[in-house]
C-alpha positions in Angstrom: 23.8 56.5 31.9 25.9 59.7 31.8 23.8 60.7 28.8 20.6 60.4 30.7 22.0 62.3 33.7 23.2 65.1 31.4 19.8 65.3 29.7 18.0 65.5 33.0 20.3 68.2 34.3 19.5 70.4 31.3 18.1 69.3 28.0 20.4 71.6 25.9 23.5 70.0 27.4 22.9 66.8 25.5 19.6 67.1 23.5 19.3 63.4 22.7 20.5 62.1 26.1 17.1 60.4 26.7 18.1 57.6 24.2 20.4 56.3 27.0 17.4 54.4 28.2 17.1 52.6 24.8 20.8 51.7 25.1 20.1 50.3 28.5 17.2 48.2 27.2 19.5 46.5 24.7 22.2 45.9 27.2 19.7 44.5 29.7 18.2 42.1 27.2 21.7 40.9 26.2 23.0 40.3 29.8 19.9 38.7 31.3 19.1 36.5 28.2 22.8 35.4 28.1 22.6 34.2 31.7 19.4 32.3 31.1 20.8 30.6 28.0 23.9 29.5 29.8 21.9 28.0 32.6 19.5 26.3 30.2 22.4 24.7 28.5 23.8 23.4 31.8 20.4 22.2 32.9 20.5 24.4 36.0 18.0 27.1 35.1 15.2 27.6 37.7 12.4 30.2 37.5 12.4 30.6 41.3 16.2 31.2 41.3 15.9 33.7 38.5 13.3 35.8 40.2 15.2 35.6 43.5 18.3 37.0 41.8 16.2 39.8 40.2 14.8 40.7 43.6 18.2 40.8 45.2 19.5 42.9 42.3 16.6 45.4 42.1 14.8 45.8 45.4 17.5 46.8 47.9 18.6 50.0 46.2 15.1 50.7 44.9 13.6 50.4 48.4 16.2 52.8 49.8 15.4 55.4 47.2 11.7 55.1 47.6 11.9 55.4 51.4 14.2 58.4 51.2 11.9 60.2 48.7 9.0 59.7 51.0 11.0 61.0 54.0 12.3 64.1 52.2 8.9 64.7 50.6 7.3 64.8 54.0 9.3 68.0 54.7 9.5 69.8 51.3 6.2 68.9 49.5 2.7 70.2 49.9 0.0 67.7 51.0 -1.3 67.2 47.4 2.2 66.7 46.1 3.0 64.3 48.9 -0.2 62.3 48.0 0.9 62.1 44.4 4.4 61.0 45.5 2.8 58.2 47.6 1.0 56.9 44.5 4.3 57.1 42.5 6.1 55.2 45.2 3.4 52.5 45.2 3.6 52.2 41.4 7.4 52.1 41.5 7.4 49.3 44.1 5.0 47.4 41.9 6.9 48.1 38.6 3.9 49.7 37.0 5.3 53.3 36.9 5.1 53.4 33.1 1.4 52.7 33.2 0.8 55.3 35.9 2.7 58.0 34.0 1.1 57.0 30.7 -2.2 58.1 32.2 -0.8 61.3 33.8 2.0 63.1 32.0 4.1 63.4 28.8 7.8 62.5 29.4 8.8 65.6 27.4 6.1 67.9 29.0 6.8 71.0 31.1 5.5 69.4 34.3 8.0 66.6 34.6 10.0 68.4 37.3 7.0 67.8 39.7 7.5 64.0 39.3 10.5 62.9 41.4 10.0 59.2 40.4 9.2 59.7 36.7 12.4 57.9 35.7 11.1 54.6 37.1 9.0 54.1 34.0 11.9 52.4 32.3 12.4 50.0 35.3 8.7 49.1 35.0 9.1 48.2 31.3 12.2 46.1 32.0 10.6 44.1 34.8 7.3 43.6 32.9 9.5 42.1 30.1 11.2 39.7 32.5 7.9 38.7 34.0 7.3 36.6 30.9 10.5 36.3 28.9 12.1 33.5 31.0 9.1 31.3 30.4 9.2 32.1 26.7 12.9 31.5 26.3 12.7 28.2 28.3 9.8 27.1 26.0 11.8 28.0 22.9 14.8 26.2 24.2 12.8 22.9 24.0 12.1 23.3 20.3 14.3 23.4 17.2 13.1 26.9 16.0 14.4 29.5 18.4 15.5 32.5 16.3 12.4 32.8 14.1 9.9 33.4 16.9 12.2 36.0 18.5 12.5 37.8 15.2 8.8 37.6 14.6 8.0 39.1 18.0 10.6 41.9 17.5 9.1 42.8 14.1 5.6 43.0 15.4 6.6 45.1 18.4 8.6 47.5 16.1 5.7 47.8 13.7 3.4 48.8 16.6 5.9 51.3 17.9 6.3 52.8 14.5 2.6 53.2 14.1 1.8 54.6 17.5 4.7 57.1 17.3 2.7 59.0 14.7 -0.8 58.5 16.2 -0.3 58.3 20.0 3.2 59.4 21.0 2.6 59.0 24.7 1.5 55.4 24.3 4.4 54.6 22.0 6.8 56.0 24.7 5.4 54.3 27.8 3.7 51.0 26.8 5.8 47.8 27.1 4.6 46.5 23.8 6.3 49.3 21.9 9.6 48.8 23.7 9.6 45.0 23.6 11.6 44.9 20.4 14.5 46.8 22.0 14.9 44.2 24.7 14.4 41.4 22.2 17.2 42.9 20.1 19.6 42.5 23.0 18.3 38.9 23.5 19.0 38.1 19.9 22.5 39.3 20.2 22.9 37.1 23.3 21.7 34.1 21.4 24.0 34.9 18.5 27.0 35.0 20.9 25.8 31.9 22.6 25.3 29.9 19.4 28.2 31.2 17.3 30.7 32.4 19.8 31.9 35.4 17.8 29.2 37.3 15.9 31.9 39.1 13.9 33.0 35.8 12.4 29.3 35.1 11.5 28.9 38.5 9.9 32.1 38.1 7.9 31.0 34.7 6.7 27.6 36.0 5.6 29.0 39.0 3.8 31.9 37.3 2.1 31.4 35.7 -1.3 31.8 31.9 -0.9 31.1 32.0 2.8 34.4 30.5 3.8 36.3 31.0 7.1 38.3 34.2 7.2 41.7 34.7 8.7 42.3 36.4 12.1 43.3 39.7 10.6 40.0 40.1 8.7 38.0 39.1 11.7 39.8 41.7 13.9 39.1 44.4 11.3 35.4 43.3 11.2 35.2 43.6 15.0 36.7 47.1 14.9 34.4 48.2 12.1 31.3 46.9 13.9 32.3 48.7 17.1 33.1 52.0 15.4 29.8 51.9 13.4 27.9 51.1 16.6 29.5 53.9 18.5 28.9 56.4 15.6 25.2 55.5 15.5 24.8 56.1 19.3 26.7 59.5 18.9 24.4 60.5 16.0 21.3 59.7 18.2 22.7 61.8 21.0 23.5 64.8 18.7 20.5 64.7 16.3 17.5 63.8 18.4 15.3 66.4 20.1 12.3 66.3 22.4 10.2 67.2 19.3 11.4 64.2 17.4 9.0 61.4 16.6 10.3 58.9 19.1 10.7 56.0 19.6 9.6 54.9 16.1 12.3 54.7 13.5 14.6 57.1 15.3 15.1 54.5 18.0 17.0 52.3 15.5 20.0 54.6 15.9 20.8 53.9 19.5 19.5 50.3 19.6 21.3 49.0 16.5 24.4 50.9 17.5 24.4 49.2 20.9 23.8 45.8 19.3 26.8 46.3 17.0 29.0 47.5 19.8 28.1 44.4 21.9 28.5 42.1 19.0 32.0 43.4 18.3 33.1 41.6 21.5 35.7 42.5 24.1 38.6 42.1 21.5 37.5 45.2 19.5 39.7 48.2 20.0 36.8 50.4 21.2 35.6 47.9 23.8 39.0 46.9 25.1 40.5 50.4 25.2 37.7 52.9 25.8 34.8 51.0 27.3 37.2 48.9 29.5 38.9 51.9 31.0 38.7 51.8 34.8 36.7 55.0 35.0 34.1 53.7 32.6 33.9 50.4 34.4 33.5 52.2 37.7 30.6 54.2 36.4 29.1 51.0 35.1 29.2 49.5 38.6 27.2 52.3 40.1 25.0 52.9 37.0 21.9 51.4 38.5 22.0 53.3 41.9 23.1 56.4 40.0 20.0 56.2 37.8 17.8 55.7 40.8 19.3 58.7 42.7 20.0 61.4 40.2 16.4 62.3 39.1 14.8 62.5 42.6 17.6 64.7 43.8 17.2 67.1 40.8 13.4 67.1 40.9 13.1 67.7 44.7 15.5 70.6 44.5 13.6 72.2 41.6 10.3 71.8 43.5 11.7 73.4 46.6 13.9 76.0 44.8 12.3 76.8 41.4 15.2 79.2 40.5 18.0 76.9 41.5 21.4 77.9 40.1 23.7 75.7 38.0 26.1 75.5 40.9 23.4 74.1 43.1 22.5 71.6 40.4 26.2 70.6 40.1 26.3 70.1 43.9 23.1 68.0 43.7 24.6 65.8 41.0 27.8 65.3 43.0 25.6 64.2 46.0 23.8 61.8 43.7 27.1 60.3 42.7 28.2 60.0 46.3 24.8 58.4 47.2 25.1 56.0 44.3 28.6 54.9 45.3 27.6 54.4 49.0 24.5 52.4 47.9 26.7 50.2 45.7 29.4 49.8 48.3 27.4 49.4 51.5 24.1 48.0 50.3 24.4 46.1 47.0 27.8 44.5 47.8 26.5 43.5 51.3 23.4 41.9 49.8 25.5 40.1 47.2 28.1 38.8 49.7 25.6 37.7 52.3 22.2 36.7 50.9 23.6 36.0 47.5 26.4 33.7 48.8 24.0 31.9 51.1 21.7 31.2 48.1 24.6 30.0 46.0 25.6 27.5 48.8 22.0 26.3 49.0 21.1 23.7 46.4 18.5 24.9 43.9 15.5 22.7 43.4 13.9 22.0 40.0 16.1 21.8 36.9 19.3 21.7 39.0 18.1 18.4 40.5 18.1 17.0 37.0 21.7 18.1 36.6 22.7 16.4 39.8 21.1 13.2 38.7 22.9 13.4 35.4 26.2 13.9 37.2 25.4 10.9 39.4 24.6 8.8 36.3 28.0 9.7 34.8 29.8 8.7 38.0 27.8 5.4 38.2 28.7 4.6 34.6 32.4 5.3 35.3 32.5 3.0 38.3 30.3 0.2 37.0 33.4 -1.5 35.5 34.9 -1.6 38.9 32.0 -3.7 40.1 32.4 -6.1 37.2 36.1 -6.6 38.1 35.1 -7.6 41.6 35.9 -4.5 43.6 34.7 -5.0 47.1 32.4 -2.2 48.2 32.7 -0.4 51.5 29.2 0.0 53.0 28.1 3.1 54.9 27.6 1.4 58.3 27.7 4.1 60.9 28.0 6.8 58.3 25.4 9.7 58.5 24.1 8.6 55.1 23.5 5.0 56.2 20.1 3.9 55.2 19.6 6.8 52.7 18.7 6.0 49.1 21.0 8.6 47.7 24.3 10.0 48.8 24.4 13.8 49.6 26.5 14.2 46.5 23.6 13.0 44.4 25.4 9.7 43.5 24.7 6.2 44.6 26.4 5.8 48.0 27.6 2.3 47.2 29.2 3.5 44.0 31.0 6.3 45.8 32.4 3.9 48.4 33.3 1.4 45.7 35.7 4.2 44.5 36.9 4.8 48.0 37.9 1.2 48.2 39.7 1.3 44.9 41.7 4.4 46.0 42.9 2.5 49.0 41.1 4.7 51.5 38.7 3.6 54.2 35.3 5.4 54.3 35.7 5.8 58.1 38.3 8.4 57.4 35.6 10.7 56.0 33.0 10.1 58.7 34.2 12.7 61.3 34.5 15.2 58.5 30.9 14.6 57.4 29.6 15.0 60.9 31.4 18.3 61.5 31.8 19.9 58.1 29.4 18.6 55.3 31.0 21.0 52.8 34.5 19.6 53.5 33.2 16.0 53.0 31.5 17.0 49.8 34.8 18.4 48.5 36.8 15.3 49.7 34.4 12.8 48.1 34.3 14.9 44.9 38.1 14.8 44.6 38.0 11.0 45.1 35.4 10.4 42.5 37.2 12.6 40.0 40.4 10.8 40.6 38.7 7.4 39.9 37.3 8.7 36.6 40.4 10.6 35.4 42.0 7.6 33.5 38.7 7.1 31.6 38.0 10.7 30.7 41.4 12.3 30.0 44.4 11.4 28.0 46.9 12.7 30.5 47.2 10.9 33.8 47.3 14.1 35.9 44.5 15.9 34.2 40.9 15.8 35.5 37.5 16.0 33.8 36.7 19.7 34.3 33.1 19.3 33.2 32.5 16.5 35.7 34.2 18.6 38.4 31.7 21.4 37.8 28.8 18.9 38.0 29.8 17.1 41.2 31.1 19.9 43.3 32.8 22.6 41.3 36.2 22.2 43.2 39.5 21.7 41.5 41.9 19.2 43.1 44.0 20.3 46.0 47.8 20.4 45.2 48.3 17.8 47.9 46.6 15.2 45.6 49.1 15.8 42.8 51.8 13.3 43.7 52.4 14.2 47.4 50.5 14.0 50.6 49.7 11.0 52.9 50.6 7.4 52.0 47.0 6.6 51.2 46.9 9.5 48.7 50.2 8.4 47.1 48.8 4.9 46.8 45.7 6.2 45.1 48.0 8.1 42.7 49.9 5.0 41.8 46.7 3.0 41.2 45.4 5.7 38.8 48.7 5.9 36.9 48.8 2.2 36.4 45.2 2.2 35.1 46.1 5.0 32.7 49.1 3.1 31.3 46.9 -0.1 30.8 44.2 2.0 29.1 46.7 3.6 26.6 49.1 0.7 26.1 
């Protein structure tokens, strides 16, 4: 991000700074694809939830910048320029800025200073990619061949980019089909990390004769080598590329492959854990998105209003962009994340997550079926808010849940007032009781719980009061569970 800011300030400061966008494409593909893969594995992926998260991530800061540009443009732009800015704002809000600027201007042309929203072309390409990629990845997840289609798409996109870079440079720069391979490269790295855990170990296994497992020292050296090579490739791109270079084309391999190697090295590589994990670098990363949105409109509007602006004024404008980015992150993005985001996380997600809840209910039902066979007397839900329902709010059969309550020596009536007043508290209480019933069957140690099941049926860890202390009923439940464990491992 700092490379792009330096390039937009003055091209000679960092001639190849525009490749920072290519670095961003790879990182974006890696992060978003990694999130999708994790949710697909857990069975909780939902298309609606994915796009809701994208809207919360992109729109608040983008809307603020677009409205601010229109307000400032009303005072500093001519009528014709203001009309063009209105079209740019509409294209930016619809994530088609790359198509609009493809028909209007060259990114390296002399008239770029008259386009305060020119930088939104990259955001358009990214969102156009994520308009289809979740569906493609979810479809590939169902099959056995996942890597080959991704590699095939990447090769085709790179071939088109390589061809158009010599025949139609503007199309090669702005069109999503020529940038698809960069985002796919990040997605491939995400899949490698997801499938193999440590790409450095995989690289070492493929490059070592015999293909055996290597020791920890060799793996650490491989990580460091990958990180240093990746960082060197990015530095070469920043130093060697010029606005006259044939780009993207083959030159785009320098920043993209370098970023892929840097990511694949993992957090244990020296470069990543020492340089890229420095608090200053992490802080810039947190405000990178609002900084990208703010820096170019500030510089462009100043150049339009003051054509002969001094470097001191540009420095002051950049400082203002940093302040605006920090305030946007602190006051707007964090507020959206902790209000709307937290509310959505508390709300159950329909679709694939319903399947996960049914699977969790099946696991609980299977764990308690033995209790029925041994003649455990069930406590029915008479008078309970879930009385007459086919399913318990936890997603489990209500009879099975109250079978467990009877085994633990507790009366279901104890939970009724809690359910009426605080459903979340009742969910946590019932989740703890069900986990305690299943603990002897799923774990070797009597005081350890099934963490996976805990995630499925509530995501809460047991309260310290349940570990040997608390009320007489809880102590009785602890004794029952310990005796069951001793019988199972006698």
